[in-house]
C-alpha positions in Angstrom: 8.6 -5.7 4.4 4.9 -5.3 3.6 3.8 -7.2 0.5 2.3 -4.1 -1.1 5.8 -2.5 -1.5 7.4 -5.1 -3.8 4.1 -5.5 -5.6 3.9 -1.8 -6.4 7.6 -1.6 -7.5 6.9 -4.6 -9.8 3.9 -2.8 -11.2 5.9 0.3 -12.0 8.7 -1.8 -13.6 6.3 -3.8 -15.8 4.5 -0.6 -16.8 7.8 1.2 -17.8 8.9 -1.8 -19.9 5.4 -1.9 -21.6 5.5 1.7 -22.5 9.0 1.3 -23.9 7.8 -1.5 -26.1 4.7 0.5 -27.2 7.0 3.5 -28.0 9.1 1.2 -30.2 6.0 -0.2 -32.0 4.5 3.2 -32.6 7.8 4.6 -34.0 8.2 1.7 -36.5 5.0 0.3 -37.8 1.9 1.0 -35.7 -0.2 4.1 -35.1 -1.0 5.2 -31.6 -4.3 3.3 -31.8 -2.5 0.2 -33.2 0.2 0.2 -30.5 -2.6 0.6 -27.8 -4.7 -2.3 -29.3 -1.6 -4.5 -29.3 -1.6 -4.2 -25.5 -5.1 -5.6 -25.2 -4.9 -8.1 -28.1 -2.0 -10.0 -26.6 -2.9 -9.6 -22.9 -6.6 -10.6 -23.2 -5.9 -14.4 -23.9 -3.4 -14.5 -21.1 -5.8 -12.8 -18.6 -8.6 -15.2 -19.5 -6.4 -18.3 -19.3 -5.0 -17.1 -16.0 -8.5 -16.7 -14.6 -9.6 -20.1 -15.9 -6.5 -21.7 -14.3 -7.2 -19.9 -11.0 -10.8 -21.2 -11.0 -9.7 -24.8 -11.6 -6.9 -24.6 -9.0 -8.8 -23.1 -6.2 -12.3 -24.3 -6.8 -13.6 -20.7 -6.6 -16.6 -19.7 -8.6 -17.2 -16.4 -10.4 -18.8 -13.8 -8.2 -22.1 -12.2 -9.3 -21.6 -9.1 -11.5 -23.8 -6.2 -10.6 -25.0 -3.4 -12.8 -22.6 -1.1 -11.1 -19.7 -3.5 -11.7 -20.3 -3.4 -15.5 -20.7 0.4 -15.4 -17.4 0.9 -13.6 -15.7 -1.7 -15.9 -16.9 0.0 -19.1 -16.0 3.5 -17.9 -12.6 2.5 -16.6 -11.8 0.4 -19.7 -12.8 3.1 -22.1 -10.9 5.8 -20.2 -7.8 3.6 -20.2 -8.0 3.0 -23.9 -8.2 6.7 -24.6 -5.5 7.5 -22.1 -3.1 5.0 -23.5 -3.6 6.3 -27.0 -2.8 9.8 -25.7 0.4 8.6 -24.1 1.6 6.6 -27.2 0.9 9.6 -29.4 2.7 11.8 -26.9 5.9 9.7 -27.4 6.0 11.0 -31.0 6.0 14.6 -29.7 8.4 14.5 -26.8 11.0 12.1 -25.3 10.1 9.0 -23.3 10.8 10.3 -19.8 8.9 13.5 -20.2 6.0 11.6 -21.7 5.8 9.4 -18.6 6.1 12.4 -16.4 3.1 14.1 -18.1 1.2 10.9 -17.6 2.0 10.9 -13.9 0.0 14.1 -13.4 -2.9 11.6 -12.9 -2.0 11.6 -9.2 -2.6 15.4 -8.9 -5.6 15.3 -11.2 -7.2 12.5 -9.2 -7.4 14.9 -6.3 -9.0 17.6 -8.4 -11.5 15.2 -10.1 -12.4 13.9 -6.7 -13.1 17.4 -5.4 -15.2 18.3 -8.4 -17.1 15.1 -8.8 -17.4 13.7 -5.3 -16.9 16.9 -3.2 -13.7 15.6 -1.6 -12.1 18.4 0.4 -8.6 19.5 -0.4 -6.4 20.5 2.5 -4.1 23.6 2.4 -1.1 21.3 2.1 -2.6 19.4 -0.8 -3.5 22.7 -2.5 0.1 23.8 -2.2 1.3 20.5 -3.7 -1.1 21.0 -6.7 0.3 24.5 -7.4 3.8 23.0 -7.2 2.8 20.5 -9.7 1.4 23.2 -12.0 4.8 24.9 -11.9 6.4 21.6 -12.9 4.0 21.3 -15.9 4.9 24.8 -17.0 8.5 23.8 -17.1 7.7 20.6 -19.1 5.2 22.2 -21.5 7.6 24.1 -23.6 9.1 22.1 -26.4 12.8 22.2 -26.9 13.8 25.2 -29.0 10.2 26.6 -28.7 9.8 30.3 -29.0 7.3 32.7 -27.4 5.8 33.2 -23.9 5.6 30.1 -21.6 1.9 30.2 -21.4 1.5 29.7 -25.1 3.1 26.3 -24.8 0.4 25.0 -22.4 -1.9 24.5 -25.5 0.6 22.7 -27.6 -0.1 19.1 -28.7 2.3 17.5 -26.2 0.8 19.3 -23.3 -2.8 18.5 -24.3 -2.0 14.8 -24.8 -0.1 14.5 -21.5 -2.6 16.3 -19.4 -5.5 14.6 -21.1 -4.0 11.2 -20.4 -3.7 12.2 -16.7 -7.4 13.0 -16.5 -8.4 9.8 -18.2 -6.1 7.6 -16.1 -7.5 9.2 -13.0 -11.1 8.3 -14.0 -9.8 4.8 -15.0 -8.2 4.2 -11.6 -11.3 5.3 -9.7 -13.6 3.2 -11.9 -11.4 0.0 -11.5 -11.4 0.3 -7.8 -15.2 0.8 -7.8 -15.6 -2.3 -10.0 -13.5 -4.5 -7.8 -15.3 -3.4 -4.7 -18.6 -4.5 -6.3 -17.4 -8.1 -6.3 -17.9 -8.5 -2.5 -15.8 -10.1 0.1 -13.6 -12.5 -1.8 -9.8 -12.8 -1.8 -8.0 -9.7 -2.9 -5.9 -11.3 -5.5 -8.9 -13.2 -7.0 -11.0 -10.0 -7.1 -8.1 -8.2 -8.9 -7.8 -11.1 -11.4 -11.6 -11.3 -12.2 -11.8 -7.5 -12.7 -8.7 -7.5 -14.9 -10.0 -10.4 -17.1 -13.4 -8.7 -17.6 -12.0 -5.3 -18.4 -9.3 -6.4 -20.8 -11.8 -8.6 -22.7 -14.1 -5.6 -23.1 -11.1 -3.5 -24.3 -10.1 -6.1 -26.8 -13.6 -6.5 -28.2 -14.5 -2.8 -28.3 -11.2 -1.6 -29.8 -11.0 -4.6 -32.2 -14.4 -3.9 -33.6 -13.6 -0.2 -34.0 -10.4 -0.9 -35.9 -12.2 -3.5 -38.0 -14.6 -0.8 -39.0 -12.2 2.1 -39.4 -8.8 0.8 -40.1 -8.4 -2.9 -41.0 -4.8 -2.3 -42.2 -3.9 -1.5 -38.7 -5.2 -4.9 -37.5 -2.9 -6.5 -40.0 0.0 -4.4 -38.8 -0.7 -5.5 -35.2 -0.4 -9.1 -36.3 2.8 -8.4 -38.3 4.4 -7.0 -35.1 3.3 -9.9 -33.0 6.9 -10.8 -31.9 7.1 -7.6 -30.0 3.3 -7.4 -29.3 3.4 -10.6 -27.3 5.7 -9.0 -24.8 3.6 -5.8 -24.8 0.7 -8.0 -23.8 2.7 -10.0 -21.2 4.1 -6.9 -19.5 0.7 -5.2 -19.6 -1.0 -8.2 -17.9 1.6 -8.5 -15.2 1.7 -4.7 -14.6 -2.1 -4.4 -14.5 -2.5 -7.3 -12.1 0.2 -5.9 -9.7 -1.6 -2.5 -9.7 -5.0 -4.1 -8.9 -3.4 -6.3 -6.3 -1.5 -3.4 -4.6 -4.7 -1.3 -4.4 -6.4 -4.1 -2.5 -3.5 -4.4 0.0 -2.8 -0.8 0.8 -4.3 2.7 0.7 -4.2 4.0 -2.9 -2.4 7.2 -1.9 0.6 5.2 -0.5 0.6 2.9 -3.6 0.7 5.9 -6.0 3.4 7.6 -4.0 5.7 4.6 -4.2 4.7 4.2 -7.8 6.5 7.4 -8.7 9.6 5.2 -8.9 8.4 4.9 -12.5 9.7 8.4 -13.1 13.3 7.3 -12.3 12.9 4.1 -14.4 11.6 6.1 -17.4 14.5 8.5 -17.1 17.0 5.6 -17.3 15.0 4.1 -20.2 15.1 7.4 -22.1 18.8 7.8 -21.8 20.0 4.2 -22.0 17.6 2.6 -24.5 16.3 5.4 -26.7 19.5 7.5 -26.6 17.5 10.6 -26.0 18.8 13.8 -24.5 17.3 15.1 -21.3 17.7 18.9 -20.8 18.3 20.5 -17.5 14.9 22.2 -17.6 13.2 18.8 -18.2 15.1 17.2 -15.3 14.1 20.1 -13.1 10.5 19.8 -14.2 10.4 16.0 -13.6 12.0 16.5 -10.2 9.6 19.2 -9.2 6.6 17.2 -10.4 7.8 14.2 -8.5 8.2 16.3 -5.3 4.7 17.8 -5.8 3.1 14.3 -6.2 4.9 13.0 -3.2 3.8 16.1 -1.1 0.2 15.6 -2.3 -0.1 12.0 -1.4 1.5 12.6 2.0 -1.2 15.2 2.9 -4.1 13.0 1.9 
């Protein structure tokens, strides 16, 4: 078995557990911003310590950081902050599994953003997959018990948060890959660790200063929930490193295709841990979206 396969599955598993913990935090004491900051606050020290230990153990030195590296890191880090806030806020609107499914539209939106920004061509097969994904979003966009025409529900808060997070995560993924490529020809795992440590430090400082200015009470709440927050940071660090590592080992399209196992994991989490009810329409929407994403990445 190729190494990238278990690494990708591990990344999806860590990410599902981290979102479960953030959902629990946001529903008890923390706002969406606070639950997001908890991820960076408790993962940053671990990332920096991990990098320091790697430097000592291997004798490697830090690679030079180019201007493009910093630009990619800042854009990717900021986009990920905003995307995570959107997802955590979405958990308050809809159930856990559907929230994760909305987030996974990042795969489809990456193709669209690539075409609009970089001029990447979309094949007829990929275009068909995108339309299939649109149909899935239409199924998921209507809130349970909602009334009125289906198209009116595309503008509800849950739909905007979910689709917005997908766009932001798409930009974040592209930026992180760009940043890591700027580090030159060094070992893949070390390049992933360096990029991760720099990005999460930027996210901790920028978001911490923002909360210090706008909502100091939320900083205290993050500290008060540290028993859970530590695990948010740990799962975040492990998941992020696995994603970075997998992208250095294999084509991103295959990694993202296999990463859709997160949909199945989130469905189990929604039912078993949060005791949430999944409707037939939502199951159909998630199945259709998963099929469209798989069809898309297979045509790239």
